[in-house]
C-alpha positions in Angstrom: -35.3 -89.1 88.7 -33.9 -85.7 87.1 -31.9 -86.6 84.4 -27.8 -86.5 84.9 -26.2 -83.0 83.9 -22.5 -81.9 83.3 -21.2 -80.4 85.9 -17.8 -78.2 85.8 -16.4 -76.7 88.9 -13.5 -74.4 89.8 -11.3 -75.6 92.9 -8.9 -72.5 94.0 -6.9 -72.2 97.5 -4.6 -69.7 98.3 -3.9 -71.0 101.6 -1.8 -74.4 102.5 -3.1 -75.1 99.0 -1.6 -78.3 98.4 -3.5 -80.2 101.5 -6.8 -78.4 100.8 -6.9 -79.0 97.1 -6.5 -82.9 98.2 -9.0 -82.4 101.2 -11.6 -80.9 98.5 -10.6 -83.5 95.7 -10.9 -86.5 97.8 -14.7 -85.0 99.1 -15.4 -85.0 95.4 -14.8 -88.1 94.9 -16.4 -89.4 97.8 -19.9 -87.3 96.7 -19.6 -87.8 92.8 -17.6 -91.9 92.4 -16.3 -92.8 90.0 -17.8 -90.6 87.3 -15.3 -87.9 88.2 -12.5 -86.0 85.6 -9.7 -84.2 87.3 -7.5 -81.5 85.4 -4.0 -81.4 86.8 -3.4 -78.9 88.9 -1.9 -75.1 88.0 -0.4 -72.4 90.3 -1.9 -68.6 89.5 -1.5 -65.2 90.7 -4.4 -63.7 93.1 -7.0 -61.5 90.7 -8.6 -59.0 92.4 -7.0 -59.6 96.0 -3.6 -59.5 97.4 -2.4 -63.2 98.7 -0.5 -65.7 98.3 -0.6 -67.7 94.5 -3.5 -69.4 94.2 -3.8 -73.5 93.1 -6.7 -74.0 90.3 -7.7 -77.6 89.7 -11.0 -77.9 87.0 -13.2 -80.9 87.9 -15.8 -82.7 85.2 -18.6 -84.7 86.2 -22.5 -85.6 86.0 -25.1 -84.9 88.4 -28.9 -85.5 88.9 -29.0 -83.6 91.6 -30.5 -79.7 91.5 -28.4 -76.9 91.1 -29.8 -76.1 94.9 -28.2 -79.3 96.4 -25.0 -79.2 94.2 -24.3 -75.3 95.6 -25.0 -76.9 99.1 -22.7 -79.7 98.8 -20.2 -77.7 97.9 -20.4 -74.9 100.4 -20.2 -77.9 102.6 -16.4 -79.0 100.9 -15.3 -75.6 101.4 -16.4 -75.8 105.2 -14.6 -78.8 105.8 -11.5 -77.8 104.1 -11.5 -74.4 106.3 -13.0 -72.2 104.7 -14.3 -69.1 106.8 -16.0 -66.1 105.6 -14.1 -63.7 107.8 -10.8 -65.3 107.2 -11.9 -64.9 103.4 -11.9 -60.9 104.5 -8.6 -60.5 104.9 -8.0 -62.3 101.6 -7.3 -66.3 102.8 -9.1 -68.6 100.6 -8.5 -72.3 102.1 -11.1 -73.5 98.8 -13.6 -72.1 96.9 -15.2 -74.1 94.6 -17.4 -72.7 91.6 -20.0 -73.9 89.6 -18.7 -72.7 85.9 -21.3 -75.2 84.3 -24.4 -76.8 85.2 -26.1 -78.6 82.0 -26.7 -76.2 79.5 -26.1 -72.9 82.7 -22.8 -71.1 82.0 -22.5 -69.8 85.5 -19.3 -67.5 86.7 -19.3 -66.0 83.3 -15.9 -63.8 84.2 -13.9 -67.0 85.5 -14.4 -68.9 81.4 -12.3 -65.6 80.4 -9.6 -66.8 82.9 -6.0 -68.1 81.4 -5.9 -71.1 84.0 -9.8 -71.9 82.8 -9.0 -72.1 78.9 -6.2 -73.9 79.6 -7.2 -76.2 82.1 -10.4 -77.1 79.7 -8.4 -79.6 77.6 -8.9 -81.8 80.1 -12.9 -82.1 79.5 -14.4 -85.3 78.4 -17.5 -83.3 77.5 
């Protein structure tokens, strides 16, 4: 069995934001059980696209699954929340879940400098 690794996720939605966020949070709770902490939710202006405002949240948990399996499961949750590639080409993001940290590996380095990520990191139990 693989050791548990710290996992930090960034969630964002710019369409039917509160419903999509609720759906993603519910599915993540089902996936990770009681070992999960959610930051508060924060509204932000879109970055790099023209769209409605985003609702964002950070997730802190642990996983014994490898990065490939975590990525696959997260992409499935995005789809279950209604995210589609075609809609994204029209700047509609029902749910975007990015892995910011997996164990010691830092991903999406540009996201770490975004104001909402910096502010919401105060909820980190790590």
